[in-house]
Residue, then its C-alpha position, 0 to 999 in steps of 0.5 A: m117730309n124730307d128736309r131736302a124736298a121741303p119748300f123753303h119758299d115759292v120763289r122760282f127763276p126762269a127755266e130752272s130745273s127741279a135738280y137746280r131747285d133741289a140743290r139750291n134747297d140743300l145750299l139754302m139749309a147750309e146758308r141758314e145754318l151759317r147765318r145762325q152760327i155767325e149770329q151765335v159767334a157774334a153773341l159769344r164775342r159780346t160776352l167776352p170779359l174785358g181784356g188788359r188795360v191799355p199800357e199807355d196813352y199812345v200819341f199819334d200823328e195826324a194830318p187831317r185833310d186841309q188842316p195842320k198836322r197835329q198829335v192826338r192821344f189814344s184816349e181822345l179817339f173815343g170822343e164820347s163813345p165807350t168803344l173804339i175800333t182800330y185797324n192796323f194798316m200794313f204800311g211801314p216806314e221800310d215798306a216800298a209801298a202800302c199793302p195791296s190787300c189792306t188797301s183793298i179793304l180800306d178802299t171799301l171802308d172809306g165809303t162805309f166810314i160815314h155810316l159806321t161812325q154813327r155808331v162807333p169811332f173807327v181809325v186806321i193806324a199805320k207805322s209810316p210817317v203821316d205824310r206818307i200815309m196821306g200821300h197814299a190816301a190821296d192816290r187812292g181817293w180816300r175822303r173819309l177814313r181817319l188815318l193815324s201814324s204810329f211812327g213814334n209809338g209802340f201801339n203796333r207792336d203791342y196790339r199785333g200790328e207788327n211782329e218781332s222782325r218789325r214786319q207789319t201785320p194786319a189786325l183789327n182791334v176793339f177797345v172799350r172805356r169803362d169807369g175811366e179805364i181803357r181796356h182791350f176787348y178784341n183782336t182778330e186772333l185767327m191769324f195766330v191759329s193754324s189754318d185748315p188745309g188750303q186756307d189762309p188765315r182769313h182773319v179779317d174777312s168779316v170786314w173785306p167784302l171782296w172775298n164775300l162777293l167772289d164766294v158767290t161765284p162758280e169760280g170762287r176766290g181762287t188760289d193764286w189771285r190777290p188784289k193789287l195796287r194797280y191793274 
């Protein structure tokens, strides 16, 4: 039997045509292959050897909601977990406002935080002073994200959340603690690879539901629209 005509399932929708079903089956084959590839890439990622040792026990400023300001060391962010995820939020001390795209990501992750942290600690790190970060968080209504300021350390530069011109860049990093050492494990490095024609780097798409939802529409992502802080 021709793969294109193969009946993947018997589910049909009101008044759909045979042309629609044929095209949808073609797409279903592609979606199934994409799912396999995503799982293969995730499995490959898990086999990465440990990266370099973290060069210092960075000290961050933190202002937990309804608690006094304090400082916290990088090593303390793991708690009892062997793994830590960090997100570099583009909000530097010289920026007029926080990055709208990062804010869009974090709007969503604020809700996911309570679920994610059942498995692994997750922190958001920005270069602005902590009071400025928390002011933005209050304006957005963020209630759960753990927000840290790297204003007094070199974490952003070391782990590609800031470039040589002090411009802030988005980055997701994973760190692991093994045998008493903290090592780097993963960075969303697609940002540094040449993009395919017509694409932006799209290196943090996997944690950004906005684009994945737009991808299922006939209009798609579009080419000239980006999230804003205000509409």
